[in-house]
C-alpha positions in Angstrom: 8.3 44.5 -43.4 10.4 46.4 -40.9 13.5 44.5 -39.7 14.1 45.1 -36.0 16.7 44.1 -33.5 16.4 43.6 -29.7 19.4 44.6 -27.6 19.5 42.8 -24.2 17.2 39.9 -25.0 17.4 38.0 -21.8 15.1 40.0 -19.5 11.4 40.0 -18.8 10.7 43.1 -20.9 12.5 41.6 -23.9 10.4 38.5 -23.6 7.1 40.5 -23.6 8.4 42.6 -26.5 9.3 39.5 -28.5 5.8 38.0 -27.9 4.2 41.2 -29.1 6.4 41.6 -32.2 5.8 38.0 -33.2 2.2 38.9 -33.9 3.0 42.2 -35.6 2.1 41.9 -39.3 4.8 44.4 -40.4 7.8 43.3 -38.3 10.6 40.8 -38.8 12.8 40.2 -35.7 16.2 40.0 -37.5 18.6 40.0 -34.6 18.8 39.7 -30.8 21.8 40.5 -28.7 23.0 39.5 -25.3 25.9 40.7 -23.1 26.5 37.1 -22.0 29.6 35.4 -23.2 27.5 32.5 -24.6 25.2 32.9 -27.6 22.0 31.0 -26.5 18.9 30.7 -28.6 16.0 32.9 -27.5 14.0 29.7 -26.7 16.8 28.7 -24.3 16.6 32.0 -22.5 12.8 32.0 -22.6 11.3 28.5 -23.0 7.8 29.9 -23.7 9.2 30.9 -27.1 10.0 27.3 -28.1 8.6 26.7 -31.6 7.8 30.3 -32.1 11.2 31.8 -33.1 14.5 30.3 -34.1 17.0 33.0 -33.4 20.3 32.8 -31.6 21.6 35.7 -29.5 24.8 37.3 -30.6 27.2 40.0 -29.2 26.4 43.6 -30.2 27.9 44.7 -33.4 26.5 47.8 -35.1 27.9 47.1 -38.5 26.5 43.6 -38.5 23.0 44.8 -37.6 23.2 47.4 -40.4 24.3 44.8 -42.9 21.2 42.7 -42.1 19.0 45.6 -43.0 17.9 46.5 -39.4 15.8 49.7 -39.5 14.7 49.9 -35.8 16.3 48.8 -32.6 14.6 48.2 -29.3 17.1 48.7 -26.5 16.4 46.5 -23.4 19.7 47.3 -21.7 20.1 48.6 -18.2 20.8 52.3 -17.7 24.4 53.2 -18.3 24.8 50.5 -20.9 22.3 52.1 -23.3 24.1 55.4 -23.6 27.4 53.5 -24.1 25.9 51.3 -26.9 23.3 53.3 -28.8 25.3 56.2 -30.2 27.0 53.8 -32.7 23.6 53.0 -34.2 22.2 56.6 -34.0 25.2 57.9 -35.9 24.3 55.4 -38.7 20.7 56.6 -38.9 19.0 53.7 -37.1 15.8 54.5 -35.3 15.8 53.5 -31.7 13.3 52.9 -28.9 15.3 52.8 -25.7 13.6 51.1 -22.7 16.3 52.2 -20.2 16.3 55.4 -18.3 19.3 56.9 -20.1 17.4 59.3 -22.3 14.3 60.2 -20.3 15.7 63.1 -18.2 16.5 66.1 -20.4 18.8 67.8 -17.9 22.1 65.9 -17.6 22.7 67.4 -14.2 19.4 65.9 -12.9 20.4 62.6 -14.4 23.7 62.7 -12.6 22.0 63.6 -9.4 19.6 60.8 -9.4 21.6 58.1 -11.2 25.0 58.7 -9.7 26.9 59.1 -12.9 27.5 61.6 -15.6 25.6 61.3 -18.9 27.9 60.0 -21.6 25.8 60.9 -24.7 24.8 64.6 -24.4 24.4 65.0 -28.2 21.6 62.4 -28.5 20.1 63.2 -25.1 19.2 66.6 -26.6 17.4 64.8 -29.5 15.5 62.2 -27.6 11.7 62.3 -27.5 9.9 61.0 -24.4 7.8 58.1 -25.6 4.4 58.6 -23.9 2.0 58.7 -26.9 -0.9 60.2 -24.9 1.3 63.3 -24.1 3.9 63.6 -26.9 2.2 61.8 -29.8 2.7 64.5 -32.3 6.5 64.4 -31.9 7.0 60.7 -31.7 6.3 60.0 -35.4 9.3 61.9 -36.7 11.8 61.0 -33.9 14.9 59.0 -34.4 15.4 58.2 -30.7 12.5 57.5 -28.3 13.0 57.4 -24.6 10.5 54.8 -23.5 8.8 55.9 -20.2 9.3 54.1 -16.9 6.6 51.8 -15.6 5.8 53.7 -12.4 5.9 57.2 -14.0 3.1 56.3 -16.5 0.6 55.7 -13.7 1.6 59.0 -12.1 1.7 61.0 -15.3 -1.4 59.6 -17.0 -3.3 59.6 -13.7 -2.6 63.3 -13.1 -2.3 64.8 -16.7 -6.0 65.9 -17.1 -5.9 67.6 -13.7 -2.5 69.2 -14.3 -3.3 70.3 -17.9 -6.4 72.2 -16.7 -4.7 73.6 -13.6 -7.4 72.0 -11.4 -5.1 71.0 -8.6 -2.4 72.5 -6.4 1.0 71.7 -8.1 2.8 71.1 -4.8 3.0 68.0 -2.6 1.0 65.7 -4.8 1.3 62.2 -3.3 1.7 59.1 -5.4 1.6 55.9 -3.5 2.4 52.9 -5.8 2.6 49.2 -5.5 4.4 47.0 -8.1 4.7 43.3 -8.7 8.1 41.6 -8.3 8.9 41.4 -12.1 9.4 45.1 -11.9 12.7 44.4 -10.2 14.0 42.6 -13.3 15.2 39.1 -13.9 18.6 39.3 -12.4 18.5 37.7 -8.9 18.4 40.1 -6.0 17.9 39.6 -2.3 14.9 41.8 -2.1 13.1 39.9 -4.8 14.1 36.5 -3.6 10.9 34.5 -3.0 11.3 34.0 0.8 12.1 37.7 1.2 9.1 39.1 -0.7 6.4 36.5 -0.4 3.6 37.3 2.1 5.2 40.7 2.6 4.7 44.3 1.4 7.5 46.8 1.8 8.3 50.3 0.7 11.7 51.1 -0.8 13.8 54.1 -1.9 11.5 56.4 0.0 12.1 60.0 -1.2 15.0 58.7 -3.4 13.4 56.8 -6.2 14.7 57.7 -9.6 11.3 57.9 -11.2 10.5 61.0 -9.2 12.2 63.6 -11.5 10.8 61.8 -14.6 7.2 62.3 -13.3 7.8 65.9 -12.4 9.5 66.7 -15.8 6.6 65.4 -17.9 3.9 66.9 -15.7 5.7 70.3 -15.8 5.4 70.0 -19.6 1.7 69.2 -19.4 0.9 72.0 -17.0 3.4 74.6 -17.9 4.5 75.1 -14.3 6.8 73.2 -11.9 5.2 70.2 -10.2 6.2 68.7 -6.9 5.4 65.1 -6.1 6.0 62.8 -3.2 6.5 59.4 -4.8 6.7 56.2 -2.7 7.0 52.8 -4.3 6.2 49.5 -2.7 7.0 45.9 -3.6 3.9 43.6 -3.4 4.0 39.8 -3.7 2.5 39.3 -7.2 4.3 38.6 -10.5 3.1 41.7 -12.4 1.1 44.8 -12.3 1.3 48.3 -10.8 -1.4 50.1 -8.8 -1.1 53.7 -7.8 -3.3 55.8 -5.5 -2.7 59.5 -6.0 -3.8 62.3 -3.8 -4.1 66.0 -4.8 -5.8 69.1 -3.5 -8.2 70.8 -6.0 -8.1 74.6 -6.6 -11.9 74.6 -6.6 -14.7 72.2 -5.6 -15.3 69.5 -8.2 -17.7 66.6 -8.3 -16.8 63.0 -9.2 -19.1 63.2 -12.2 -17.4 66.3 -13.4 -14.0 64.8 -13.0 -14.8 61.6 -14.8 -16.3 63.5 -17.7 -13.2 65.6 -17.9 -10.9 62.6 -17.9 -13.0 61.0 -20.7 -12.7 64.1 -22.8 -9.0 64.4 -22.2 -8.4 60.8 -23.3 -11.0 60.6 -26.0 -8.4 59.8 -28.6 -6.2 57.6 -26.5 -7.1 54.0 -27.4 -5.3 52.4 -24.5 -6.6 54.6 -21.6 -9.8 53.3 -20.0 -11.6 55.8 -17.7 -13.7 53.6 -15.5 -16.7 54.2 -13.2 -15.7 51.2 -11.0 -12.5 50.9 -8.9 -9.9 49.3 -11.2 -7.8 46.3 -10.4 -4.5 45.0 -11.8 -6.0 41.7 -12.9 -8.3 43.7 -15.3 -5.4 45.0 -17.3 -2.9 42.1 -16.8 -1.2 41.0 -20.1 -2.6 44.1 -21.9 -1.5 47.5 -23.0 -4.4 49.2 -21.2 -4.1 51.8 -18.6 -7.1 51.9 -16.3 -8.0 54.9 -14.2 -10.8 56.4 -12.1 -11.3 59.4 -9.8 -12.9 59.9 -6.5 -13.5 63.0 -4.2 -12.8 62.2 -0.5 -13.0 65.0 2.1 -12.5 67.7 -0.5 -9.3 65.9 -1.9 -9.1 64.3 -5.3 -8.1 60.6 -5.2 -6.9 59.1 -8.5 -6.7 55.3 -8.7 -4.7 53.9 -11.7 -3.2 50.6 -12.7 -1.4 48.9 -15.5 0.6 45.8 -16.4 4.2 46.9 -15.6 5.7 44.6 -18.3 3.3 45.5 -21.2 1.9 48.9 -20.8 4.7 49.8 -18.4 7.5 48.8 -20.9 7.2 46.6 -24.0 3.6 47.4 -25.0 4.1 51.2 -25.0 7.4 50.6 -26.9 5.4 48.9 -29.7 2.8 51.7 -29.5 5.7 54.1 -30.1 7.0 51.9 -32.9 3.6 52.0 -34.6 3.5 55.8 -34.5 7.1 56.0 -35.8 6.5 53.8 -38.8 3.0 55.0 -39.6 1.0 51.9 -38.5 -2.3 52.0 -36.7 -1.4 52.6 -33.1 -3.1 49.4 -31.8 -1.4 47.1 -34.2 -0.3 43.8 -32.5 -1.4 45.2 -29.1 -4.1 43.8 -26.8 
């Protein structure tokens, strides 16, 4: 059994992570931390865990986690807090899957530009492996620090990777139009996600300024071996969970829908959680699962990619466990739906 700890156990992604790990046959949740002054039980923070786990949250203490035999830590802290907390564990050899944005962008100058603060852990930033198994699977197994991908970026990256890898599309001005459920805003109360503000309304936000833009471009540049330029626009939509992205790109040569679908199936032939569909996907079809659903259409000579996922599972906690399985040598689908 691998003993794990969860840092920042009060949020939605932590809840999903706990539910997945409770059914993992090779995991024991040995500790959970919270930055709150109180030390509530997990079932008090998340009533759906009542009768399933009897564990009390505690303040973060690296030595205490090590003394309990913790081998892997899942970081569910906000950006900024992760890079201030995780070095104490990394220096002691603990393996970490970080769900924040702190280790996703390799260039600290780009991080500072988009997140408004200097990176405080350059040593470990240089060692981090981006945790998207379908793209970086060969390097994840040996990594000590995994930078779990963002929820929005996965739809853009996985939706475009086959086209970018084969140099089938123009690399500039790719448009990614995304909609996310309100849980993507986190559990901390905010005016924009307050029920009377977001119910029966759809709104765009951070147009041209969203922090996931450089993350998408960084990974797609790795895939294609050339700079990629995307216009990414996120929207808040009045549902609990799910992300749907419609992506527009211009092909370098004429391609049929049949050719595109066959190419996508070939590219993802060994990716157990990517489902290339003939039909138009919908968020309800992958809700509560780690599946990423995608299809492709040709409209007036443009390529239109339609992709969706559950933002809390595939977008965060599910892919974190997918990374965990690769790191510790378990079958990639273990504990995942």
